[in-house]
KETOR-497684 format. One line per 5 residues: number of its first residue (from 1); their letters; for each residue x, y, z of C-alpha. Coordinates in steps of 0.2 Angstrom, whole numbers. Layout:
N
NUM> a> X:Y:Z | ... $
//
This chain:
131
1> xxxxx> 597:2:605 | 600:20:605 | 608:29:620 | 595:32:633 | 587:49:631 $
6> xxxxx> 596:53:615 | 587:62:601 | 584:46:592 | 578:37:608 | 566:51:612 $
11> xxxxx> 559:50:595 | 556:32:597 | 548:35:614 | 537:48:606 | 530:35:594 $
16> xxxxx> 528:21:607 | 519:34:619 | 507:39:606 | 503:21:601 | 502:14:618 $
21> xxxxx> 484:11:625 | 482:19:641 | 494:34:639 | 489:46:625 | 471:43:625 $
26> xxxxx> 469:43:644 | 478:59:645 | 469:67:631 | 453:64:641 | 459:76:655 $
31> xxxxx> 467:89:643 | 485:85:649 | 498:97:642 | 516:96:648 | 534:98:644 $
36> xxxxx> 543:83:652 | 562:82:654 | 571:65:657 | 589:64:663 | 602:58:676 $
41> xxxxx> 604:63:694 | 618:76:696 | 617:83:679 | 614:102:677 | 600:99:665 $
46> xxxxx> 589:84:658 | 595:75:643 | 579:72:633 | 562:81:633 | 545:78:626 $
51> xxxxx> 531:90:623 | 514:83:627 | 498:92:620 | 481:84:624 | 490:68:629 $
56> xxxxx> 499:66:613 | 518:69:612 | 520:82:598 | 539:84:599 | 553:74:607 $
61> xxxxx> 572:76:606 | 587:83:615 | 583:95:629 | 586:113:623 | 582:124:637 $
66> xxxxx> 563:122:636 | 553:127:652 | 548:111:660 | 532:106:670 | 541:90:675 $
71> xxxxx> 559:85:676 | 562:67:681 | 580:61:686 | 587:44:691 | 604:37:689 $
76> xxxxx> 608:27:673 | 607:10:681 | 590:14:689 | 583:20:672 | 590:4:664 $
81> xxxxx> 582:-7:677 | 565:1:675 | 567:0:656 | 570:-19:657 | 557:-22:671 $
86> xxxxx> 545:-7:673 | 541:-3:691 | 524:-5:699 | 516:8:710 | 524:3:726 $
91> xxxxx> 541:2:717 | 540:20:711 | 534:26:728 | 549:18:736 | 561:25:723 $
96> xxxxx> 553:42:726 | 555:41:745 | 572:34:744 | 577:48:731 | 581:35:718 $
101> xxxxx> 568:44:707 | 569:63:709 | 557:76:702 | 567:92:701 | 551:100:694 $
106> xxxxx> 533:94:696 | 523:87:711 | 525:68:712 | 513:67:726 | 499:77:718 $
111> xxxxx> 501:66:702 | 500:50:711 | 484:55:720 | 475:58:704 | 472:41:696 $
116> xxxxx> 469:49:679 | 487:54:679 | 495:40:689 | 489:26:678 | 497:34:662 $
121> xxxxx> 512:38:672 | 515:20:677 | 512:15:659 | 525:27:653 | 538:17:661 $
126> xxxxx> 533:1:651 | 533:12:635 | 551:16:639 | 555:-2:637 | 548:-2:620 $
131> x> 557:14:614 $
//
């Protein structure tokens, strides 16, 4: 397995995201476009990034200063736990309120209140386990 959020890992995540039912197609329906960074708590910048256009990841790799719409951070042990056993809605809510999951950019609350975004967000964690 590639190092979490490395260039190689992010490319694999892109392929899984685009192939996974309930992510790309569902986000395409709402015209979802975003640049999403993934990284570790305490780091100055995210490690990896994906660019999503109409729900589909069109580029993925190492973070190179892109302007982010979302910046998700957790410690390495938490990410690894979620990759082996994706969290449910309640687990993510608890992780967010306890600051195990941090959104340095983006509005977690607004996203989770919109089922058109919350469902694919939850499925994106399961996709991580296949990357």
